[in-house]
All heavy atoms as an XYZ file, in Angstrom:
885
protein
N      -9.310    -14.613    -12.428
C      -8.267    -13.660    -12.258
C      -8.509    -12.862    -10.976
O      -9.680    -12.513    -10.746
C      -8.076    -12.736    -13.371
C      -6.907    -11.781    -13.306
C      -5.524    -12.530    -13.559
O      -4.933    -12.825    -12.484
N      -5.271    -12.896    -14.660
N      -7.561    -12.526    -10.173
C      -7.637    -11.863     -8.912
C      -7.652    -10.285     -9.231
O      -6.842     -9.819    -10.028
C      -6.433    -12.114     -8.044
C      -6.527    -11.225     -6.758
C      -6.470    -13.616     -7.551
N      -8.608     -9.651     -8.551
C      -8.611     -8.164     -8.685
C      -8.356     -7.469     -7.414
O      -8.895     -8.037     -6.311
C     -10.022     -7.798     -9.268
C     -10.271     -8.156    -10.642
N     -10.889     -9.456    -10.862
C     -10.040     -7.642    -11.810
C     -10.916     -9.583    -12.215
N     -10.561     -8.465    -12.879
N      -7.592     -6.514     -7.401
C      -7.340     -5.716     -6.167
C      -7.957     -4.397     -6.272
O      -7.942     -3.777     -7.224
C      -5.788     -5.570     -5.925
C      -4.904     -6.837     -5.981
C      -3.463     -6.531     -5.744
C      -5.377     -7.746     -4.823
N      -8.531     -3.832     -5.239
C      -9.200     -2.649     -5.139
C      -8.678     -1.842     -3.854
O      -8.867     -2.322     -2.800
C     -10.742     -2.700     -5.104
C     -11.388     -1.229     -5.006
C     -11.162     -3.410     -6.284
N      -8.157     -0.594     -4.132
C      -7.707      0.129     -2.940
C      -8.724      1.110     -2.562
O      -9.565      1.614     -3.362
C      -6.412      0.917     -3.307
C      -5.282      0.104     -3.812
C      -5.170      0.054     -5.284
O      -6.197      0.156     -6.048
O      -3.979     -0.262     -5.835
N      -8.762      1.481     -1.313
C      -9.666      2.508     -0.749
C      -9.025      3.171      0.454
O      -8.027      2.604      0.979
C     -10.989      1.921     -0.459
O     -10.842      0.912      0.646
N      -9.474      4.365      0.888
C      -9.096      4.981      2.016
C      -8.354      6.270      1.790
O      -7.995      6.903      2.797
N      -8.054      6.557      0.576
C      -7.357      7.796      0.250
C      -8.189      8.993      0.377
O      -9.358      8.901      0.539
N      -7.532     10.168      0.368
C      -8.301     11.419      0.512
C      -7.383     12.595      0.777
O      -6.160     12.429      0.810
N      -7.914     13.598      1.292
C      -7.289     14.904      1.671
C      -7.130     14.798      3.137
O      -8.028     14.636      3.928
C      -8.013     16.092      1.197
C      -7.415     17.436      1.589
C      -6.026     17.646      1.025
C      -8.435     18.581      1.291
N      -5.858     15.043      3.665
C      -5.549     15.034      4.981
C      -4.627     16.210      5.303
O      -3.749     16.594      4.565
C      -4.962     13.808      5.441
C      -3.686     13.481      4.843
C      -4.954     13.617      7.029
N      -4.634     16.761      6.513
C      -3.743     17.786      6.985
C      -2.374     17.286      7.266
O      -2.260     16.004      7.754
C      -4.333     18.500      8.222
C      -5.656     19.125      8.004
C      -5.503     20.577      7.355
O      -4.490     21.282      7.530
N      -6.512     20.965      6.566
N      -1.294     18.034      7.062
C      -0.023     17.546      7.490
C      -0.051     17.160      9.001
O      -0.643     17.825      9.872
C       0.844     18.800      7.304
C       0.203     19.479      6.265
C      -1.247     19.342      6.461
N       0.582     16.060      9.370
C       0.573     15.522     10.724
C      -0.582     14.581     10.950
O      -0.630     13.907     11.996
N      -1.601     14.492      9.986
C      -2.668     13.561     10.178
C      -2.408     12.139      9.855
O      -1.278     11.792      9.535
N      -3.392     11.413      9.823
C      -3.268      9.961      9.646
C      -4.313      9.443      8.670
O      -5.503      9.967      8.545
C      -3.452      9.146     10.901
O      -2.381      9.479     11.814
N      -3.970      8.465      7.784
C      -4.942      7.730      7.023
C      -4.636      6.228      7.021
O      -3.404      5.909      7.167
C      -4.787      8.218      5.533
C      -5.455      9.578      5.224
C      -5.152      9.922      3.754
C      -7.005      9.546      5.302
N      -5.675      5.415      6.857
C      -5.368      4.006      6.691
C      -5.936      3.586      5.270
O      -7.153      3.813      4.972
C      -6.188      3.233      7.689
O      -5.669      3.640      9.041
C      -5.918      1.740      7.584
N      -5.051      3.051      4.458
C      -5.387      2.577      3.205
C      -5.759      1.085      3.261
O      -5.109      0.300      4.008
C      -4.285      2.807      2.239
C      -3.775      4.183      2.009
C      -2.750      4.216      0.840
C      -4.889      5.148      1.719
N      -6.757      0.624      2.454
C      -7.150     -0.713      2.453
C      -7.081     -1.301      1.011
O      -7.515     -0.627      0.123
C      -8.536     -0.904      3.011
O      -8.635     -0.390      4.358
C      -9.017     -2.327      3.011
N      -6.597     -2.494      0.880
C      -6.534     -3.143     -0.397
C      -7.249     -4.420     -0.240
O      -6.884     -5.386      0.519
C      -5.078     -3.365     -0.764
S      -5.018     -4.366     -2.385
N      -8.342     -4.625     -0.984
C      -9.229     -5.827     -0.937
C      -9.014     -6.719     -2.173
O      -9.146     -6.150     -3.326
C     -10.707     -5.450     -0.828
O     -10.946     -4.675      0.372
N      -8.764     -7.938     -1.920
C      -8.646     -8.873     -3.075
C      -9.976     -9.514     -3.311
O     -10.595     -9.931     -2.359
C      -7.502     -9.909     -2.783
N     -10.253     -9.795     -4.510
C     -11.528    -10.558     -4.818
C     -11.549    -11.907     -4.461
O     -12.649    -12.501     -4.347
C     -11.786    -10.307     -6.408
O     -10.716    -11.003     -7.125
N     -10.383    -12.545     -4.306
C     -10.317    -13.906     -3.877
C      -8.906    -14.117     -3.300
O      -8.001    -13.350     -3.502
C     -10.627    -14.817     -5.068
C      -9.579    -14.655     -6.263
C      -9.949    -15.453     -7.467
O     -10.744    -14.899     -8.327
O      -9.481    -16.549     -7.535
N      -8.834    -15.371     -2.624
C      -7.549    -15.659     -2.052
C      -6.483    -15.788     -3.051
O      -6.654    -16.408     -4.176
C      -7.643    -16.861     -1.231
O      -8.609    -16.630     -0.257
C      -6.264    -17.289     -0.636
N      -5.302    -15.314     -2.906
C      -4.112    -15.521     -3.766
C      -3.317    -16.627     -3.167
O      -2.616    -16.503     -2.058
C      -3.235    -14.216     -3.905
C      -4.101    -13.000     -4.476
C      -2.068    -14.460     -4.683
C      -3.442    -11.786     -4.330
N      -3.408    -17.769     -3.756
C      -2.723    -18.916     -3.356
C      -1.218    -18.793     -3.523
O      -0.713    -18.234     -4.547
C      -3.224    -20.210     -3.982
C      -4.682    -20.521     -3.568
C      -5.746    -20.237     -4.498
C      -5.004    -21.085     -2.309
C      -6.972    -20.480     -4.139
C      -6.262    -21.362     -2.023
C      -7.349    -21.038     -2.894
N      -0.417    -19.362     -2.628
C       0.986    -19.376     -2.662
C       1.503    -17.941     -2.757
O       2.455    -17.787     -3.577
C       1.506    -20.259     -3.827
C       1.050    -21.622     -3.774
O       1.162    -22.223     -2.694
N       0.636    -22.166     -4.757
N       0.899    -17.032     -2.083
C       1.409    -15.634     -2.151
C       2.747    -15.591     -1.568
O       3.153    -16.197     -0.596
C       0.335    -14.828     -1.308
C       0.765    -13.263     -1.477
C       0.461    -15.092      0.184
C      -0.310    -12.329     -0.997
N       3.597    -14.720     -2.282
C       5.010    -14.573     -2.014
C       5.240    -13.302     -1.255
O       5.997    -13.332     -0.214
C       5.888    -14.710     -3.193
C       5.653    -16.083     -3.840
C       7.348    -14.438     -2.899
C       6.352    -16.179     -5.250
N       4.701    -12.213     -1.718
C       4.846    -10.931     -1.127
C       3.709    -10.039     -1.479
O       2.882    -10.160     -2.352
C       6.151    -10.272     -1.748
N       3.572     -9.008     -0.634
C       2.590     -7.953     -0.759
C       3.078     -6.582     -0.366
O       4.004     -6.510      0.541
C       1.222     -8.337      0.013
C       1.607     -8.626      1.500
C       1.494     -7.657      2.559
C       1.969     -9.815      2.020
N       1.864     -8.395      3.626
C       2.169     -9.776      3.369
C       2.148    -11.128      1.429
C       2.618    -10.771      4.263
C       2.559    -12.182      2.332
C       2.783    -11.962      3.635
N       2.497     -5.687     -1.013
C       3.137     -4.316     -0.613
C       2.309     -3.107     -1.099
O       1.359     -3.275     -1.839
N       2.784     -1.948     -0.813
C       2.189     -0.714     -1.261
C       3.340      0.113     -2.014
O       4.450      0.169     -1.583
C       1.701      0.155     -0.018
C       0.432     -0.477      0.545
C       0.350     -1.353      1.552
C      -0.878     -0.114      0.095
N      -1.051     -1.576      1.832
C      -1.799     -0.849      0.946
C      -1.443      0.662     -0.860
C      -3.158     -0.842      0.866
C      -2.894      0.815     -0.991
C      -3.749     -0.055     -0.158
N       2.909      0.676     -3.037
C       3.729      1.528     -3.838
C       3.013      2.843     -4.024
O       1.831      2.962     -3.928
C       4.094      0.883     -5.258
C       4.821     -0.341     -5.220
C       4.235     -1.537     -4.744
C       6.120     -0.500     -5.590
C       4.930     -2.777     -4.651
C       6.916     -1.628     -5.540
C       6.226     -2.831     -5.056
O       6.886     -4.045     -5.085
N       3.869      3.867     -4.473
C       3.183      5.290     -4.787
C       3.961      5.754     -5.892
O       5.144      5.476     -6.274
C       3.278      6.117     -3.542
C       4.656      6.485     -3.123
C       4.645      7.323     -1.787
N       5.956      7.773     -1.331
C       6.176      8.360     -0.127
N       5.143      8.520      0.750
N       7.357      8.760      0.131
N       3.177      6.634     -6.695
C       3.737      7.293     -7.834
C       3.246      8.739     -7.935
O       1.957      8.955     -7.713
C       3.368      6.434     -9.058
C       3.983      6.980    -10.350
C       3.729      6.026    -11.474
O       2.898      5.269    -11.405
N       4.648      6.100    -12.485
N       4.123      9.652     -8.237
C       3.624     11.053     -8.568
C       4.019     11.363    -10.064
O       4.778     10.655    -10.702
C       4.415     12.057     -7.728
O       5.864     11.902     -7.872
C       4.035     11.833     -6.302
N       3.361     12.314    -10.751
C       3.531     12.536    -12.085
C       4.971     12.857    -12.424
O       5.708     13.678    -11.650
C       2.756     13.848    -12.311
C       1.530     13.799    -11.348
C       2.229     13.148    -10.085
N       5.437     12.174    -13.455
C       6.944     12.378    -13.875
C       7.884     11.523    -13.131
O       9.096     11.681    -13.390
N       7.451     10.829    -12.124
C       8.372      9.966    -11.313
C       7.990      8.454    -11.433
O       6.925      8.100    -11.730
C       8.286     10.357     -9.879
C       8.580     11.838     -9.520
C      10.054     12.177     -9.953
N      11.112     11.391     -9.203
C      11.545     11.667     -8.007
N      11.072     12.718     -7.369
N      12.362     10.811     -7.423
N       9.101      7.640    -11.268
C       8.889      6.216    -11.356
C       8.096      5.731    -10.045
O       8.249      6.455     -9.020
C      10.219      5.465    -11.374
C      10.885      5.747    -12.657
C      12.149      4.758    -12.846
O      12.194      3.864    -12.008
O      12.999      5.067    -13.655
N       7.369      4.681    -10.202
C       6.737      4.107     -9.089
C       7.724      3.628     -8.047
O       8.667      2.924     -8.422
C       5.808      2.953     -9.455
C       4.837      2.522     -8.533
C       3.851      1.575     -9.037
N       3.154      2.054    -10.119
C       2.065      1.500    -10.762
N       1.733      0.248    -10.449
N       1.346      2.017    -11.631
N       7.526      3.940     -6.772
C       8.425      3.610     -5.725
C       7.781      2.665     -4.758
O       6.607      2.854     -4.406
C       8.991      4.758     -5.127
C       8.112      5.631     -4.201
C       8.805      6.653     -3.481
O      10.010      6.603     -3.176
O       8.137      7.650     -2.997
N       8.590      1.723     -4.119
C       8.079      0.861     -3.084
C       7.995      1.677     -1.733
O       8.990      2.341     -1.398
C       9.172     -0.212     -2.914
C       8.786     -1.185     -1.695
C       7.484     -1.897     -1.916
C       9.909     -2.229     -1.534
N       6.909      1.592     -1.062
C       6.748      2.162      0.170
C       6.759      1.196      1.348
O       7.563      1.474      2.265
C       5.235      2.869      0.184
C       5.059      3.518      1.610
C       5.137      4.005     -0.858
N       6.206      0.144      1.169
C       6.164     -0.899      2.177
C       5.985     -2.295      1.611
O       5.223     -2.440      0.709
C       5.054     -0.676      3.268
N       6.737     -3.255      2.154
C       6.686     -4.663      1.581
C       6.596     -5.636      2.654
O       7.245     -5.524      3.734
C       7.877     -4.931      0.719
C       8.086     -6.226      0.147
C       7.025     -6.513     -0.960
C       9.446     -6.458     -0.454
N       5.766     -6.675      2.496
C       5.779     -7.777      3.420
C       5.878     -9.043      2.614
O       5.501     -9.212      1.459
N       6.614    -10.054      3.278
C       6.829    -11.331      2.567
C       6.273    -12.427      3.446
O       6.068    -12.387      4.634
C       8.348    -11.539      2.334
O       9.012    -11.778      3.638
C       8.903    -10.417      1.537
N       6.128    -13.681      2.652
C       5.496    -14.784      3.363
C       6.433    -15.364      4.502
O       6.010    -15.832      5.419
C       5.316    -15.856      2.275
C       4.665    -17.109      2.803
C       4.307    -18.044      1.721
N       3.567    -19.261      2.232
C       3.079    -20.167      1.353
N       3.208    -20.112      0.139
N       2.470    -21.124      1.976
N       7.791    -15.004      4.306
C       8.709    -15.445      5.381
C       8.696    -14.483      6.617
O       9.414    -14.844      7.584
N       7.919    -13.546      6.579
C       7.738    -12.629      7.804
C       8.541    -11.356      7.723
O       8.562    -10.549      8.689
N       9.278    -11.091      6.684
C      10.033     -9.901      6.562
C       9.260     -8.739      6.254
O       8.322     -8.869      5.422
C      11.165    -10.081      5.603
C      12.163    -11.189      6.028
O      12.100    -12.357      5.629
N      13.195    -10.783      6.771
N       9.660     -7.528      6.746
C       8.933     -6.326      6.391
C       9.992     -5.240      5.966
O      10.985     -5.137      6.696
C       8.109     -5.775      7.516
O       7.122     -6.856      7.879
C       7.315     -4.488      7.168
N       9.735     -4.515      4.958
C      10.705     -3.541      4.529
C       9.950     -2.296      4.277
O       8.712     -2.261      3.788
C      11.395     -3.984      3.266
C      12.186     -5.193      3.370
C      13.481     -4.959      4.125
O      13.926     -3.760      4.325
O      14.073     -5.982      4.616
N      10.483     -1.107      4.666
C       9.955      0.128      4.375
C      10.904      1.109      3.715
O      12.165      1.028      3.999
C       9.483      0.804      5.762
C       8.415      0.015      6.447
C       8.743     -0.911      7.331
C       7.119      0.369      6.198
C       7.699     -1.474      8.061
C       6.057     -0.329      6.807
C       6.334     -1.270      7.771
O       5.325     -1.996      8.415
N      10.410      2.006      2.878
C      11.204      3.005      2.418
C      11.713      3.946      3.475
O      11.068      4.194      4.586
C      10.452      3.898      1.380
N      13.002      4.450      3.357
C      13.527      5.159      4.393
C      12.690      6.484      4.819
O      12.578      6.800      5.979
C      14.983      5.658      4.000
N      11.978      6.965      3.815
C      11.289      8.216      3.940
C       9.956      7.957      4.781
O       9.348      8.886      5.312
C      10.855      8.819      2.622
O      10.152      7.870      1.906
N       9.507      6.776      4.960
C       8.309      6.458      5.702
C       8.546      5.558      6.951
O       7.553      5.397      7.722
C       7.188      5.742      4.770
C       6.951      6.555      3.446
C       7.644      4.368      4.456
N       9.770      5.122      7.162
C      10.020      4.229      8.263
C       9.673      5.017      9.620
O      10.102      6.069      9.798
C      11.529      3.857      8.243
C      11.859      2.753      9.247
C      13.235      2.263      9.074
C      13.540      1.637      7.636
N      14.908      1.102      7.558
N       8.936      4.231     10.406
C       8.584      4.845     11.661
C       7.214      5.590     11.606
O       6.722      5.848     12.669
N       6.759      5.859     10.459
C       5.436      6.499     10.378
C       4.396      5.565      9.681
O       3.153      5.723      9.974
C       5.615      7.786      9.440
C       6.572      8.686      9.966
C       6.607     10.076      9.222
N       7.031      9.797      7.763
C       6.360     10.098      6.696
N       5.049     10.598      6.808
N       6.747      9.829      5.457
N       4.850      4.736      8.772
C       3.816      3.834      8.090
C       3.996      2.455      8.553
O       5.056      1.925      8.948
C       4.127      3.815      6.546
C       3.842      5.089      5.926
C       3.469      6.246      6.555
C       3.765      5.137      4.418
C       3.160      7.455      5.909
C       3.509      6.295      3.813
C       3.126      7.479      4.469
N       2.897      1.665      8.526
C       2.885      0.234      9.008
C       2.006     -0.539      8.113
O       0.876     -0.236      7.740
C       2.382      0.065     10.436
O       3.144      0.878     11.332
C       2.487     -1.441     10.834
N       2.580     -1.680      7.432
C       1.856     -2.497      6.570
C       1.475     -3.735      7.362
O       2.285     -4.203      8.134
C       2.772     -2.921      5.346
C       1.904     -3.768      4.354
C       4.007     -3.736      5.799
C       2.641     -3.959      3.049
N       0.214     -4.287      7.009
C      -0.289     -5.473      7.671
C      -1.155     -6.130      6.726
O      -1.580     -5.599      5.739
C      -1.005     -5.115      8.941
O      -2.118     -4.303      8.719
N      -1.586     -7.460      6.982
C      -2.455     -8.186      6.169
C      -3.329     -8.969      7.008
O      -2.877     -9.707      7.967
C      -1.573     -9.001      5.348
C      -2.414     -9.884      4.177
C      -1.531    -10.462      3.176
N      -0.865    -11.599      3.737
C      -1.117    -12.885      3.381
N      -2.240    -13.163      2.676
N      -0.359    -13.908      3.905
N      -4.594     -9.088      6.615
C      -5.564    -10.023      7.169
C      -5.842    -11.161      6.259
O      -6.424    -11.037      5.260
C      -6.957     -9.256      7.453
C      -7.974    -10.135      8.213
O      -7.924    -11.368      8.083
O      -8.737     -9.537      8.830
N      -5.120    -12.270      6.526
C      -5.182    -13.381      5.603
C      -6.588    -13.964      5.258
O      -6.872    -14.123      4.186
C      -4.326    -14.613      6.144
C      -2.876    -14.234      6.266
O      -2.499    -13.185      5.934
N      -2.078    -15.153      6.769
N      -7.386    -14.044      6.316
C      -8.630    -14.644      6.177
C      -9.673    -13.796      5.327
O     -10.583    -14.230      4.702
C      -9.398    -14.956      7.463
O      -9.513    -13.702      8.213
N      -9.482    -12.515      5.352
C     -10.298    -11.557      4.706
C      -9.631    -10.992      3.379
O     -10.379    -10.210      2.719
C     -10.613    -10.369      5.578
C     -11.298    -10.690      6.921
S     -13.038    -11.426      6.604
C     -13.894     -9.911      5.875
N      -8.536    -11.536      3.045
C      -7.878    -11.049      1.861
C      -7.770     -9.548      1.752
O      -8.060     -9.029      0.730
C      -8.652    -11.601      0.600
C      -8.763    -13.109      0.662
O      -7.833    -13.844      1.013
N      -9.900    -13.634      0.172
N      -7.242     -8.983      2.808
C      -7.083     -7.596      2.865
C      -5.713     -7.091      3.283
O      -5.076     -7.751      4.173
C      -8.086     -6.888      3.872
C      -9.589     -7.214      3.437
C      -7.904     -5.484      4.044
C     -10.580     -6.868      4.529
N      -5.233     -6.092      2.615
C      -3.849     -5.536      2.933
C      -4.054     -4.139      3.472
O      -4.747     -3.381      2.848
C      -2.922     -5.624      1.687
C      -2.724     -6.961      1.234
C      -1.605     -5.065      2.209
C      -2.073     -7.020     -0.129
N      -3.387     -3.786      4.499
C      -3.581     -2.372      5.088
C      -2.257     -1.607      4.928
O      -1.202     -2.168      5.035
C      -4.123     -2.467      6.589
C      -5.371     -3.090      6.701
C      -5.395     -4.491      7.176
C      -6.513     -2.439      6.593
C      -6.590     -5.094      7.436
C      -7.765     -3.055      6.820
C      -7.763     -4.377      7.232
N      -2.346     -0.269      5.000
C      -1.232      0.606      5.042
C      -1.736      1.670      6.095
O      -2.495      2.593      5.623
C      -0.792      1.134      3.821
C       0.407      1.961      4.013
C       1.734      1.225      4.416
C       0.789      2.766      2.681
N      -1.256      1.657      7.300
C      -1.503      2.690      8.159
C      -0.470      3.826      8.032
O       0.695      3.541      8.195
C      -1.583      2.229      9.640
C      -1.981      3.264     10.718
C      -2.192      2.757     12.137
O      -2.371      1.558     12.179
N      -2.100      3.561     13.004
N      -0.910      5.139      7.840
C      -0.017      6.133      7.622
C      -0.338      7.206      8.701
O      -1.307      7.804      8.859
C      -0.161      6.739      6.194
C      -0.033      5.714      5.071
S      -0.280      6.423      3.428
C      -2.020      7.086      3.538
N       0.784      7.482      9.387
C       0.732      8.470     10.460
C       1.721      9.573     10.235
O       2.672      9.410      9.408
C       1.113      7.832     11.811
C       0.133      6.765     12.215
O      -1.096      6.853     11.926
N       0.561      5.699     12.966
N       1.524     10.762     10.862
C       2.482     11.849     10.778
C       2.661     12.209      9.290
O       3.894     12.417      8.810
C       3.741     11.583     11.512
O       3.547     11.269     12.853
N       1.558     12.315      8.538
C       1.722     12.443      7.099
C       2.288     13.896      6.727
O       2.078     14.883      7.422
C       0.353     12.314      6.505
C      -0.146     11.004      6.322
C      -1.625     10.900      6.056
C       0.657     10.260      5.106
N       3.128     13.871      5.755
C       3.803     15.028      5.198
C       3.372     15.427      3.778
O       2.852     14.424      3.041
C       5.356     14.815      5.230
C       5.894     14.378      6.498
C       7.341     14.101      6.377
C       7.936     13.638      7.755
N       9.525     13.285      7.652
N       3.431     16.540      3.369
C       3.102     16.985      1.960
C       3.840     16.103      0.999
O       3.236     15.819     -0.133
C       3.433     18.395      1.845
C       3.406     18.928      3.208
C       3.794     17.795      4.078
N       5.053     15.631      1.332
C       5.825     14.788      0.424
C       5.215     13.455      0.179
O       5.641     12.742     -0.734
C       7.288     14.666      0.985
C       7.956     15.977      1.160
C       7.854     16.440      2.678
O       6.790     17.170      2.823
O       8.607     16.104      3.419
N       4.268     13.134      1.004
C       3.545     11.787      0.898
C       2.490     11.804     -0.090
O       1.955     10.764     -0.486
C       2.955     11.271      2.304
C       4.119     10.974      3.345
O       5.093     10.456      2.981
O       3.858     11.569      4.457
N       2.210     13.012     -0.651
C       1.085     13.140     -1.724
C       1.470     12.266     -2.866
O       2.570     12.447     -3.399
C       1.011     14.592     -2.090
O       0.525     15.266     -0.848
C      -0.150     14.635     -3.130
N       0.517     11.376     -3.278
C       0.859     10.488     -4.400
C      -0.275      9.567     -4.626
O      -1.227      9.630     -3.887
C       2.115      9.609     -4.137
N      -0.296      8.941     -5.730
C      -1.325      7.912     -6.097
C      -0.691      6.545     -5.487
O       0.435      6.078     -5.851
C      -1.544      7.735     -7.557
C      -2.620      6.789     -7.984
C      -3.944      7.174     -7.414
C      -2.658      6.634     -9.496
N      -1.341      5.894     -4.622
C      -0.948      4.673     -3.854
C      -1.575      3.465     -4.504
O      -2.766      3.359     -4.540
C      -1.198      4.817     -2.424
C      -0.330      5.754     -1.613
C      -0.365      7.070     -1.697
C       0.643      5.258     -0.781
C       0.443      7.857     -1.179
C       1.471      6.098     -0.052
C       1.353      7.471     -0.217
O       2.209      8.253      0.486
N      -0.705      2.484     -4.801
C      -1.095      1.208     -5.379
C      -0.782      0.065     -4.417
O       0.296      0.080     -3.783
C      -0.395      0.906     -6.689
C      -0.672      1.937     -7.779
C       0.178      3.083     -7.918
C      -1.567      1.767     -8.737
C      -0.030      3.941     -8.902
C      -1.862      2.586     -9.770
C      -1.054      3.701     -9.755
O      -1.205      4.668    -10.876
N      -1.599     -0.879     -4.389
C      -1.374     -2.099     -3.701
C      -0.908     -3.158     -4.709
O      -1.320     -3.210     -5.873
C      -2.416     -2.545     -2.785
S      -3.789     -3.354     -3.690
N      -0.111     -4.109     -4.198
C       0.548     -5.262     -5.039
C       0.469     -6.492     -4.364
O       0.680     -6.503     -3.065
C       1.864     -4.821     -5.550
C       2.674     -5.930     -6.126
O       3.464     -6.545     -5.564
N       2.331     -6.139     -7.431
N       0.232     -7.578     -5.057
C       0.339     -8.872     -4.486
C       0.994     -9.771     -5.437
O       0.594     -9.815     -6.688
C      -0.987     -9.429     -4.029
N       1.968    -10.566     -5.045
C       2.736    -11.458     -5.933
C       2.513    -12.908     -5.561
O       2.762    -13.283     -4.427
C       4.227    -11.065     -5.801
C       5.118    -11.976     -6.693
C       6.600    -11.461     -6.748
N       6.516    -10.126     -7.327
C       7.656     -9.325     -7.412
N       8.843     -9.782     -6.850
N       7.559     -8.139     -7.942
N       1.915    -13.553     -6.415
C       1.818    -14.945     -6.323
C       2.888    -15.832     -6.953
O       3.934    -15.242     -7.327
N       2.701    -17.091     -7.060
C       3.740    -17.876     -7.605
C       4.076    -17.615     -9.072
O       5.166    -17.679     -9.501
C       3.276    -19.417     -7.456
C       4.436    -20.397     -7.895
C       3.986    -21.822     -7.585
O       2.938    -22.129     -7.111
N       4.935    -22.759     -7.842
N       2.965    -17.336     -9.809
C       3.067    -17.135    -11.220
C       2.600    -15.758    -11.775
O       2.915    -15.340    -12.855
C       2.326    -18.250    -11.995
C       2.842    -19.599    -11.729
C       2.047    -20.448    -10.919
C       4.078    -20.046    -12.184
C       2.425    -21.710    -10.760
C       4.561    -21.314    -11.864
C       3.735    -22.133    -11.146
N       1.937    -15.036    -10.910
C       1.312    -13.702    -11.320
C       1.495    -12.591    -10.370
O       1.783    -12.814     -9.165
C      -0.254    -13.874    -11.509
O      -0.531    -14.890    -12.423
N       1.551    -11.492    -10.883
C       1.779    -10.215    -10.071
C       0.516     -9.312    -10.313
O       0.149     -9.017    -11.437
C       3.003     -9.564    -10.705
C       3.609     -8.499     -9.717
O       3.246     -8.726     -8.454
O       4.284     -7.523    -10.055
N      -0.126     -9.051     -9.212
C      -1.474     -8.252     -9.248
C      -1.316     -6.834     -8.801
O      -0.606     -6.612     -7.832
C      -2.447     -9.048     -8.457
C      -2.756    -10.434     -8.867
C      -2.100    -11.490     -8.154
C      -3.447    -10.784     -9.929
C      -2.227    -12.827     -8.456
C      -3.533    -12.110    -10.353
C      -2.994    -13.174     -9.616
O      -3.163    -14.488     -9.971
N      -1.994     -5.988     -9.424
C      -2.072     -4.587     -9.054
C      -3.435     -3.970     -8.964
O      -4.313     -4.400     -9.877
C      -1.251     -3.630    -10.062
C       0.253     -3.987    -10.100
C       0.844     -5.007    -10.832
C       1.261     -3.341     -9.324
N       2.261     -4.778    -10.658
C       2.516     -3.857     -9.666
C       1.189     -2.261     -8.353
C       3.682     -3.423     -9.200
C       2.459     -1.881     -7.834
C       3.665     -2.348     -8.163
N      -3.603     -2.957     -7.966
C      -4.948     -2.359     -7.941
C      -4.754     -1.039     -8.944
O      -3.808     -0.772     -9.579
N      -5.932     -0.217     -8.912
C      -5.998      0.858     -9.733
C      -5.393      2.111     -9.057
O      -5.246      3.139     -9.683
C      -7.385      1.132    -10.210
C      -8.013      0.038    -11.077
C      -7.143     -0.218    -12.332
O      -6.907      0.822    -13.125
N      -6.761     -1.395    -12.683
N      -5.179      2.124     -7.760
C      -4.703      3.188     -7.081
C      -5.709      3.871     -6.282
O      -6.846      4.104     -6.672
N      -5.240      4.606     -5.215
C      -6.109      5.599     -4.417
C      -5.261      6.761     -4.138
O      -4.077      6.664     -3.807
C      -6.640      4.927     -3.226
O      -7.482      5.823     -2.615
C      -5.519      4.531     -2.206
N      -5.749      7.881     -4.294
C      -5.052      9.152     -4.275
C      -5.013      9.711     -2.803
O      -6.029      9.764     -2.056
C      -5.779     10.250     -5.133
C      -5.036     11.677     -4.995
C      -3.618     11.673     -5.579
O      -3.414     11.072     -6.639
N      -2.756     12.285     -4.973
N      -3.827     10.030     -2.353
C      -3.537     10.635     -1.052
C      -3.023     11.956     -1.277
O      -1.965     12.152     -1.949
C      -2.635      9.736     -0.295
C      -2.225     10.450      1.095
C      -3.247      8.362      0.060
N      -3.615     13.001     -0.673
C      -3.175     14.325     -0.716
C      -3.034     14.897      0.659
O      -3.961     14.939      1.348
C      -4.116     15.182     -1.565
O      -4.252     14.681     -2.819
C      -3.628     16.659     -1.705
N      -1.817     15.431      0.995
C      -1.468     15.915      2.280
C      -1.271     17.487      2.010
O      -0.294     17.862      1.429
C      -0.270     15.288      2.848
C      -0.043     15.801      4.350
C      -0.427     13.800      2.894
N      -2.133     18.083      2.600
C      -2.111     19.669      2.430
C      -2.871     20.421      3.402
O      -3.866     19.903      3.946
C      -2.715     20.097      0.951
O      -2.652     21.428      0.730
N      -2.385     21.616      3.718
C      -3.024     22.431      4.778
C      -4.353     23.060      4.090
O      -4.392     23.355      2.941
C      -2.199     23.495      5.293
O      -1.076     22.944      6.045
């Protein structure tokens, strides 16, 4: 079974930057899509950024122009570069990878944006 582990979260000042990393324990064959989601208490998990095998990229309107998703295929790593962070970005961030038959999730990494 594939395991995903997020890292890179922490406390950052408004306007600052963070890079989140999602490491997979092994290659996900026939990967279809990969992405980052975030969740705050009492709210549903929302899609932040999504990449597909076909080369498409989608971003939530609230982060467009500030966040960038990328993937290192050979290293089984997914990145989320976050710039110009706002207090509203505070959340638990999860990475996700979708294969042909399975959907994998990490345990999350906390991002807190505060002065």
